Residue, then its C-alpha position, 0 to 999 in steps of 0.5 A: x203187654x198192652x191189653x186187646x183194644x186198649x189205646x194208651x194215652x199219648x202226648x202232643x203240642x196244643x195247637x188250637x184255642x179251642x183245644x185250650x177252651x175245652x181243656x179248661x172246661x174238662x179241668x173245671x169239672x174235675x176241680x183243677x185248673x189249666x197253667x201254661x199248657x203247651x201239650x195235650x194228653x190224648x186217648x184217640x180224639x178224647x182230651x184227657x189232660x195237659x202238660x206244660x214243658x217250659x210253659x212258665x219260667x220259674x223264678x226262685x229267689x231268696x234275699x237276706x231279710x236282715x240286711x236287705x229292706x223290703x224296698x231294695x228286694x222289691x227293687x231287685x225283683x223289678x230288675x229280674x222281671x224286667x230281665x225276663x221279659x226282655x229275654x222274651x218270657x211270657x210267664x213267671x212262676x213264683x213260689x212263695x212260702x207262707x212265712x216269706x215276708x213276700x207272701x202277703x204282697x205278691x198279689x199287689x205286684x201283679x201275681x195271681x195266686x194259683x193254690x198251694x202245692x208241694x213242689x217236687x225235684x227230680x234230677x234227669 
C-alpha cells in the first residue's frame, strides 16, 4: 500500500536539452556521471535520476592473442566500428578488462574511460 501523500518515482523519455543539463549537474553533486541517457526518473517535477535503455551499443569481443597480432585485432575492431556506424549506431560501450592487451590502447583509439564497474547480467 502506498503511504498517504507519497508520490512514487516514474520514468519518462528524456526530451529536452535543459533536462540533460540539469541531470548532469545533479549527478555531479552526487559524484556520478551521466552516460547515454534515454529516460529520466522523476517524482512530480523533481528530477531524481536517469536510465539508459539502448542509449549505447555494447561491443563485446575476444580475439585469441596467441594467434592474432595486435595489428590484426585493431583492424577487426575498426571493421566492427565501421559496421556499427553505417548501421546507425551513435555510441559504443567497450568493456575492457585491466589484464587485456587492449587496455592501454583504448584511449588512443578514441574511447573515453568511464571508470570501473562490475558488469551484471540478467535474463528477462
